[in-house]
Every structure is written in C-alpha cells, then in structure tokens.
C-alpha positions in Angstrom: 37.6 -216.0 118.1 38.9 -212.5 117.1 36.1 -210.2 116.3 36.7 -208.2 113.2 34.8 -204.9 113.0 34.9 -202.8 109.8 33.1 -199.7 110.9 33.1 -197.4 113.9 30.6 -195.2 115.7 32.0 -192.1 117.4 29.7 -191.1 120.2 29.8 -187.4 121.2 28.6 -186.5 124.7 26.6 -183.5 125.7 27.5 -180.2 127.3 29.2 -180.6 130.7 29.2 -184.4 130.3 32.1 -186.7 129.4 32.6 -189.9 127.3 32.1 -192.2 130.3 28.8 -190.6 131.1 27.5 -191.1 127.6 28.8 -194.7 127.6 26.8 -195.3 130.8 23.7 -193.8 129.1 24.2 -196.1 126.1 25.0 -199.2 128.1 22.0 -201.1 126.7 22.6 -199.9 123.1 26.3 -200.7 122.8 26.1 -204.5 122.9 23.5 -204.4 120.2 25.8 -202.3 118.0 28.9 -204.3 118.8 28.5 -207.0 116.1 29.1 -204.4 113.4 30.4 -201.3 115.0 33.2 -200.4 117.3 31.8 -197.7 119.6 34.2 -195.0 120.7 33.4 -192.4 123.4 36.0 -189.5 123.1 36.1 -186.8 125.8 35.7 -183.2 124.6 39.1 -181.4 124.9 37.8 -178.5 126.9 36.7 -178.1 130.5 33.3 -176.5 131.2 33.2 -173.7 133.7 31.4 -174.0 137.0 29.0 -171.4 135.8 28.2 -173.5 132.8 27.7 -176.6 134.9 25.4 -174.7 137.4 23.4 -173.1 134.6 22.6 -176.3 132.8 21.8 -178.0 136.1 19.2 -175.3 136.8 17.6 -176.0 133.5 17.6 -179.7 134.1 16.0 -179.5 137.5 19.2 -179.8 139.5 20.7 -182.7 137.7 24.5 -182.5 137.3 26.6 -184.9 135.3 29.5 -186.5 137.1 32.9 -184.8 136.5 35.0 -184.2 134.6 32.6 -181.6 133.1 33.6 -181.0 129.5 32.4 -179.1 126.4 33.0 -179.2 122.7 32.7 -175.4 122.6 31.5 -172.5 124.6 29.4 -170.0 122.7 29.9 -166.2 122.8 27.0 -164.2 124.3 25.7 -163.5 120.8 26.2 -167.1 119.6 28.3 -166.0 116.7 31.6 -167.5 118.0 32.1 -171.0 119.3 35.3 -171.0 121.4 36.9 -174.4 121.0 35.2 -175.4 117.8 38.4 -175.8 115.7 40.2 -177.6 118.6 37.3 -180.1 119.0 36.9 -180.6 115.2 40.6 -181.6 115.0 40.2 -183.8 118.1 37.4 -185.8 116.5 39.3 -185.9 113.1 42.2 -187.6 114.9 39.7 -190.1 116.4 38.7 -191.0 112.9 42.2 -191.8 111.7 42.5 -195.4 110.9 38.7 -195.8 110.8 37.8 -195.5 107.1 34.1 -196.1 107.6 32.6 -194.3 110.5 29.4 -192.6 111.7 28.7 -190.2 114.5 26.1 -190.3 117.3 25.7 -187.0 119.1 23.7 -186.1 122.2 22.6 -182.6 122.9 25.6 -180.3 122.3 27.3 -183.4 120.9 24.4 -183.6 118.4 24.9 -180.0 117.3 28.7 -180.7 117.0 28.1 -183.9 115.0 25.7 -182.0 112.7 28.4 -179.4 112.2 31.0 -182.1 111.4 28.5 -183.7 108.9 27.9 -180.4 107.2 31.7 -179.8 107.0 32.1 -183.4 105.6 29.5 -182.8 102.9 31.5 -179.7 101.8 34.8 -181.6 101.8 36.1 -179.8 104.9 36.1 -182.9 107.2 36.7 -186.6 106.6 33.7 -188.5 105.0 31.0 -189.8 107.3 28.8 -192.8 106.7 25.9 -191.4 108.8 24.9 -189.4 111.8 22.5 -190.0 114.6 21.5 -186.7 116.3 19.7 -186.9 119.6 18.3 -183.6 121.0 20.3 -181.5 118.5 20.1 -177.9 117.4 21.4 -175.8 114.5 24.8 -174.3 115.2 24.8 -170.5 114.8 28.5 -169.6 114.8 29.4 -167.6 111.8 32.2 -169.9 110.7 29.9 -172.9 110.8 26.5 -171.7 109.6 27.4 -171.3 105.9 28.0 -175.1 105.7 24.3 -175.5 106.3 23.3 -173.3 103.3 23.0 -176.4 101.2 21.3 -179.6 102.4 23.7 -181.8 104.4 24.3 -184.8 102.2 25.0 -187.3 105.1 22.4 -189.9 106.0 20.8 -188.7 109.3 18.5 -189.9 112.0 17.1 -187.1 114.2 15.8 -188.2 117.6 13.5 -185.9 119.6 11.9 -186.7 122.9 8.4 -185.4 123.7 9.5 -184.9 127.3 12.7 -183.1 126.4 12.6 -179.3 126.9 15.4 -179.0 124.2 13.5 -181.0 121.5 11.8 -177.8 120.2 15.1 -177.0 118.5 15.3 -180.3 116.6 13.0 -179.8 113.7 15.0 -176.8 112.4 18.1 -179.1 112.4 16.2 -181.8 110.6 15.3 -179.4 107.8 19.0 -178.7 107.1 19.6 -182.2 106.0 19.0 -183.8 102.6 15.3 -184.9 102.4 16.3 -188.0 100.5 18.4 -189.4 103.4 17.1 -187.8 106.5 14.8 -189.6 109.0 12.8 -188.1 112.0 12.2 -190.2 115.1 9.9 -188.9 117.9 9.7 -190.8 121.2 8.0 -190.1 124.5 11.2 -189.8 126.5 13.1 -187.0 128.2 16.6 -185.5 127.6 18.5 -188.8 127.2 19.5 -191.2 124.5 16.8 -193.8 124.2 18.0 -197.1 125.7 15.1 -199.5 125.0 11.8 -199.8 123.2 10.9 -198.7 119.7 13.1 -195.7 119.7 16.2 -197.7 120.7 15.3 -200.3 118.0 15.2 -197.5 115.4 18.6 -196.2 116.3 20.1 -199.7 116.2 18.5 -200.4 112.8 19.6 -197.1 111.3 23.2 -197.4 112.5 23.6 -201.0 111.4 22.0 -200.4 108.0 24.5 -197.6 107.3 27.5 -199.4 108.8 28.0 -201.3 105.6 28.5 -205.0 105.0 
C-alpha cells in the first residue's frame, strides 16, 4: 500500500556534521516519526575548514564527525556576521518547496539555524513552519538575525537540553526568545546528541506528531 504523508520534518545537522551523520544519530527516532512525517536530512551547502573541525573536536574530547564536514554558517570573530547564512537559508527554503506543512529539527548549530529560520518565519521573512525541535541550541548573534528575536518567536517549540552536554548552558536563553504560550523545555541526562530512546525521545516524538497535523 502506498504511504501518504502530509507533513515533513526537515532535520538540520550540527557544525562540521552532515545529513547522513544526523540520520544515523536519529536512526531509532525516524521509524517512529514515519507514520506521519517524511523526515528529510539536507546537507549544509558550505564546507567547514580543517581548523573548524579540529577546534570542535578538541572541545568534544577528540570526537570528529565523519566527512564531509559541513556548516550552515561560519561566524566572524566578533560573532556579528554569519558567513553563509543567506545561502543556507535559501537552501532550506528550497527544501520546503512542495511541502506545505513542515517542521524543523535542529541539532547544535543546526538548532541555532532552525531557531533563526523560525524567527524569520514568524516575521514573514521565511516560509511558515508548523513547529521546531531545538536540541542543544543557542541564540544567534549575527546583526542581521538578532532583530528577529526582539519579539517572541511565534512558532511552537521544544527545547531539548542535556545535563551532560557542555553546550546546554546556552539553551535557556534561546528558550526565553520563544512565545511562552507555545514553548516547551525538556531536560534529559544525556550528552551532546539527539536523544534516541527513553523519556526524552518519547517527548520529541509526541511533540512532533502532535504538531504534524491530522
């Protein structure tokens, strides 16, 4: 029987990762989403430098994602310019074409990117989004993105923060930028990954399916 799916989830990988790497991380989640959501894993359009790959690996205890090592943007030294932001925004907008109801799941830099796209969507500067799931995200600081966060982001959001994740300390500030009426905070005991099982994974599945529509 042909499976008819009416909604999509665009999953955005982290800094120096790629779509295949995020799909591997979400291997246990995807089958549970499949009844209602087509899950798409685009690659970022920019290659990450060897310096960036080595720098993140040092922070992560030597762990390096498998190549190709990609990025949605590369921040200037002062964090005020995100080189590649416009290119990546257009890249995801094309992925949304023909998908009238879609949500985003972002991990790490992908979560900050997804948050920026949600903020743009809530201001009418990006296609509408049904929801966002933000795992280990942070508030984008670039001067052409930050103003979109001046008003609460009116896209339903789930913010996932791991107690064992060194980057989780940035998550509460991002949570505060979203509409209190439609935001949800999820803490779990894990590290810098997308939860794949247990209560945290259950919460991600429930949230995504609830907002996917009938």
